[in-house]
C-alpha positions as CSV (number, residue, x, y, z in Angstrom):
1,M,11.2,-4.7,11.2
2,L,8.9,-2.8,13.6
3,V,5.3,-3.9,14.5
4,L,3.3,-0.9,15.1
5,N,0.6,-1.5,17.7
6,C,0.2,1.7,19.6
7,S,-3.3,2.9,18.9
8,T,-2.0,6.9,18.9
9,K,0.9,5.9,16.3
10,L,-1.8,4.0,14.3
11,L,-4.0,6.8,14.1
12,I,-1.0,9.1,13.1
13,L,-0.3,6.8,10.4
14,E,-3.7,6.7,8.9
15,K,-3.6,10.5,8.6
16,M,0.1,10.4,7.0
17,L,-1.2,7.6,4.5
18,K,-4.3,9.6,3.6
19,S,-1.8,12.3,2.4
20,C,-0.2,9.8,-0.1
21,F,-3.3,8.8,-2.0
22,P,-3.8,7.0,-4.3
23,E,-0.6,5.0,-3.9
24,S,-1.3,4.3,-0.4
25,L,-5.0,3.4,-0.7
26,K,-4.7,-0.4,0.2
27,V,-2.5,0.0,3.2
28,Y,-4.6,3.1,4.3
29,G,-7.8,1.0,4.1
30,A,-6.3,-1.8,6.3
31,V,-5.0,0.7,8.8
32,M,-8.5,2.6,8.9
33,N,-10.0,-1.0,9.6
34,I,-7.2,-1.6,12.4
35,N,-8.1,1.6,13.9
36,R,-12.0,0.8,14.0
37,G,-11.9,-2.4,15.9
38,N,-9.6,-4.6,13.5
39,P,-12.2,-7.0,12.3
40,F,-9.7,-8.6,9.9
41,Q,-7.2,-9.2,12.6
42,K,-4.5,-7.3,10.7
43,E,-1.4,-5.6,11.8
44,V,1.2,-3.2,10.6
45,V,4.6,-3.7,9.8
46,L,7.3,-1.0,8.9
47,D,10.8,-0.3,8.4
48,S,11.1,2.5,11.0
49,W,8.9,5.2,12.8
50,P,7.9,7.9,12.4
51,D,9.9,8.4,9.1
52,F,9.1,5.1,7.5
53,K,10.1,4.5,4.0
54,A,7.9,1.1,3.7
55,V,4.9,-0.2,5.4
56,I,3.2,-3.5,5.0
57,T,-0.2,-4.8,6.6
58,R,-0.6,-8.5,7.2
59,R,-2.8,-10.9,9.2
60,Q,-1.9,-10.9,12.7
61,R,0.5,-13.9,13.5
62,E,-1.8,-15.2,16.4
63,A,-4.9,-15.2,14.0
64,E,-6.1,-18.5,12.7
65,T,-5.0,-18.9,9.0
66,D,-5.7,-21.6,6.2
67,N,-2.3,-21.7,4.4
68,L,-4.3,-22.1,1.0
69,D,-6.5,-19.1,1.5
70,H,-4.8,-16.1,-0.5
71,Y,-7.8,-14.0,0.6
72,T,-7.0,-13.9,4.2
73,N,-3.4,-14.2,3.8
74,A,-3.3,-11.0,2.1
75,Y,-0.4,-8.4,2.4
76,A,-1.1,-4.7,1.4
77,V,2.1,-2.5,0.6
78,F,3.0,1.1,0.4
79,Y,6.5,2.4,0.2
80,K,8.3,5.9,-0.4
81,D,11.7,4.0,-1.2
82,V,11.4,0.8,-3.0
83,R,14.6,-0.4,-1.5
84,A,13.0,-0.5,2.0
85,Y,10.4,-2.4,0.7
86,R,12.7,-5.0,-0.9
87,Q,14.7,-5.2,2.5
88,L,11.4,-6.0,4.5
89,L,10.4,-8.5,1.7
90,E,13.6,-10.2,2.1
91,E,13.4,-10.2,5.9
92,C,12.6,-13.9,7.4
93,D,9.6,-12.7,9.7
94,V,7.7,-10.3,7.7
95,F,6.0,-12.5,5.0
96,N,4.9,-16.3,5.7
97,W,6.8,-17.8,2.6
98,N,5.2,-21.3,3.5
99,Q,1.6,-20.3,2.6
100,V,-0.3,-19.2,-0.5
101,F,-0.8,-15.4,-0.1
102,Q,-1.2,-12.3,-2.0
103,I,0.4,-9.0,-2.2
104,Q,-1.6,-5.8,-3.0
105,G,-0.6,-2.4,-3.7
106,L,-0.4,0.6,-6.3
107,Q,2.8,1.3,-7.0
108,S,4.9,0.6,-10.3
109,E,7.8,-1.2,-8.8
110,L,5.8,-3.4,-6.7
111,Y,5.6,-6.4,-9.2
112,D,9.1,-6.7,-10.4
113,V,10.6,-6.3,-6.9
114,S,8.1,-8.8,-5.4
115,K,8.7,-11.3,-8.4
116,A,12.4,-11.2,-8.0
117,V,12.5,-12.0,-4.2
118,A,9.7,-14.7,-4.8
119,N,11.6,-16.4,-7.7
120,S,14.7,-16.5,-5.5
121,K,12.5,-18.5,-2.9
122,Q,11.2,-20.6,-5.7
123,L,7.6,-19.4,-5.5
124,N,5.0,-19.4,-8.4
125,V,3.7,-15.6,-9.1
126,K,0.5,-14.9,-10.8
127,L,-0.2,-11.2,-11.6
128,T,-3.4,-9.4,-11.8
129,S,-3.1,-5.7,-12.9
130,F,-5.7,-3.1,-13.8
131,K,-6.1,0.9,-14.1
132,A,-7.6,2.3,-10.9
133,V,-10.4,4.9,-11.3
134,H,-12.4,7.4,-9.5
135,L,-15.9,7.9,-10.0
136,S,-18.1,10.9,-9.3
137,P,-20.3,11.0,-6.5
138,V,-23.2,8.5,-6.8
139,S,-25.8,11.4,-6.6
140,T,-24.6,12.7,-10.0
141,L,-24.1,9.2,-11.9
142,P,-26.6,9.1,-14.9
143,D,-29.2,6.3,-15.2
144,T,-27.6,3.1,-16.1
145,S,-30.5,0.8,-16.8
146,F,-29.8,0.9,-20.6
147,L,-26.3,-0.3,-20.5
148,Y,-27.0,-4.0,-21.0
149,V,-28.7,-3.2,-24.3
150,N,-25.9,-0.9,-25.4
151,Q,-23.2,-3.6,-24.4
152,V,-24.8,-6.5,-26.6
153,F,-25.2,-3.7,-29.5
154,A,-21.6,-2.8,-28.9
155,F,-20.2,-6.3,-29.1
156,G,-22.4,-7.2,-32.0
157,A,-21.0,-4.0,-33.8
158,G,-17.4,-5.6,-33.3
159,L,-16.2,-3.6,-30.3
160,T,-14.1,-5.1,-27.7
161,A,-15.1,-5.4,-23.9
162,I,-12.4,-2.9,-23.0
163,E,-13.8,-0.4,-25.5
164,V,-17.1,-0.9,-23.9
165,Q,-15.8,-0.6,-20.6
166,I,-13.6,2.6,-21.3
167,G,-16.6,4.1,-22.9
168,L,-18.9,3.3,-19.9
169,L,-16.3,5.0,-17.4
170,K,-16.4,8.0,-19.6
171,S,-19.9,8.3,-19.7
172,L,-20.1,7.8,-15.8
173,H,-17.4,10.8,-15.7
174,A,-14.8,8.4,-14.2
175,E,-11.3,9.4,-14.1
176,F,-8.2,7.2,-14.3
177,L,-6.0,7.4,-11.4
178,P,-2.2,7.9,-12.3
179,C,-1.5,4.5,-11.0
180,R,-2.4,0.7,-11.6
181,F,-3.6,-1.6,-8.8
182,H,-1.5,-4.9,-8.7
183,R,-2.2,-8.1,-7.1
184,L,0.2,-10.9,-6.9
185,I,-0.6,-14.3,-5.8
186,L,2.5,-16.3,-4.5
187,T,2.3,-20.0,-4.2
188,P,4.9,-22.1,-2.6
189,A,6.4,-25.1,-4.2
190,T,4.7,-27.4,-1.8
191,F,1.4,-26.2,-3.0
192,F,1.7,-26.4,-6.6
193,G,-1.0,-28.2,-8.3
194,L,-3.3,-28.2,-5.2
195,P,-6.6,-26.1,-5.4
196,H,-6.9,-23.1,-3.5
197,L,-9.2,-20.2,-3.1
């Protein structure tokens, strides 16, 4: 594990991640924010530099945390080799397994690998997954003031919410990206049944 804190290397990493879109989008956004003042108190962990195979962004260790707040205890993940990600996941110092947290990423193996390691540590895992889309530039979007009426009509005609949403996205000239966004919320046994954000 290597914590990358050199400003020059972080700028290079940002450019490297940009060339791996859309899969690197979550980590790219975090690194971009780090390079622009780090308002969310994040840091970058990777398996090696400069030829990394896995990169994770996480809250800085010295930042104040709430063990029940999975929004601030969020990790973004991008990997070129899923085995390198699994190795970082299994290292004791990369993730704080004693708090409720979330793992975000856009790669297909993310859920299975994360769940396997979390199960070995007796954590509860809740998955949210959805298809990522790319919208046209705002200046070319059509008038959407009629959408509520059309949605009510569509539901009255027996269409499902998903059919309406897909139709809406097509009317906005949205393109589905070749990946899914995954968000896993992991809860240690000590927090089972406690309310958290």
